N, C-alpha and C positions, 0 to 999 in steps of 0.2 A: 671441880670437875676435873677427873684424871682420865686422860685420853687413852690410857693402856688399860683401863679397866673395862669389861666388857658387860653390858647390862642388856637385858632383854627388854625391849620397848613394845608395850602392847598399845595399838590404836585402835580406837572404838570407831569404827567407820558404819555410816548406816547402810543397810544393804538395799540395793535397787534392784527391781526386777525390770530387766530389759525385755521387750517383746519385739521381736524381729518379724516381720509380715512375710508369709511365704511368697515366693516369687510367682508370678502369673502362670498359669498353665501353659504348658509348650505351646508355641504358635505353629500351626500346620503350614506348611509352605504348599501352595497350589500352583499348579501350571496354567490355568485358567479360571475364569469365574469370579463371582464378587469377592470382595476383598473382607466382609464383614459376615459374622455368623453368631447370633445370639450375643451381641453386644461384644464380641471379642475382636482383635484385631488379627487380621490374617493378611500376610505378604504374599505376593506372587512371584514366580520366577520371572525376572526380567530378560530381555534380550541382551546378549553381549553388547557394552557400550551405552547401556541405558542405567547405569547406577546413579546414585545421588552425587557422587563426585564428578561422573561425566555430565550432569545436569550442571553442576556448579562451573566446570570447565566450559561448557558450552555459553553459559550466560555472561561469563567472563570475557569470553572472545566476540561476541556478538552484542553491539551497543543496544540494539532494539529487536526485539522478537514480536513486537506487538502487531505488525503489519500496517501500521499506520504511519509510517515514515516519519516518525518522531511528533506528529500532530496529538494533541489531546482532544478526545470527542466526547460530545454529550450524548449520551446512548439511552434511547427510549426502550421501555419494555419489549415493544414491537420489533425494534432492530436487534435488540439482544436475542429475541426468540428464534430470529433467522440463523443464527450461528449454534446451531445444535448438533452437528455431526463431527465425527472423529477427525475429518478432514478441515473442519472450519468450525471451532470450538470457543466461544465465549462463555465465561461465568462471572458473576458478580460474588464478590466477597467484601463485606462492609461497606457498600456503597460504591465501590471501585470496580470497574470491569476489567477483566484480564482476558486476552487471547491465550488460551490454554493449549491451544492446537500442538505446540511444539513440544510442551510439557505431557501430553497425554501418555506416551511410550515409555515415559520416565516414572510414572506414579507407580510407588511401591505398593499400593492395592489393586493396581492393575487398572487397565482403560475402562472396563465395564463400571466399576466402582466411581471414578472421577466423572463418567458420562452421565450419571445420575443428575449432575448439576448443568448439565450443557443447555446452554441458552436461557438459563435461569439465575436466581439469586440463590447461590450455594453457601450464604454466610451460616445458616442454621446447623446444616450438615457439617461445614468445615469447623464450626466452633465445637461441635459434638466429637468429631475425631480428631482434630489437630488444635486444639485451643492453645497449645504451647508453640506452634510454629510461628516463625515470623514471616509473614505473607509477603512483605516488601523484599526481605531477603530473598526469598524463594521466588517470587513470580514478578518482582519489579521490572525487568526488562521485558515483560508481557504485558504491561498497562497499556490499556487502550484509552479510557478516560473515566467519565463519571455517570452513574445510572441518573437519569432525569426523570420526573413524573410527566 
């Protein structure tokens, strides 16, 4: 082999067709209203100081947002149903009860959307819309207790 000699080298490489999915249609930003329409995610404009990062700062600076003074409760469906207003809102996700009252104004889909599960088991709705979200990471400081029969 002579390193000063120039040779053209042809490499036979298989061609691969790459398909890139188109991005989802542009999400519209609404000032009020529901966060979903025809299965698409819509975000609402949140009040200043109510971003995801603001929520994370709040949870990091408050050891307990559950309103139970650190006690873990056994919550019946009847008790859960009493907490169904914007000012007193509990919901169940995968058997765990969370006091989401402090989170309602931080919800990127807006208050009306999250209130659909107020005082109820919101697991199914949560898993449809937020299957990738780490519930403990997001709402761990709001943990009230466990739903019991």
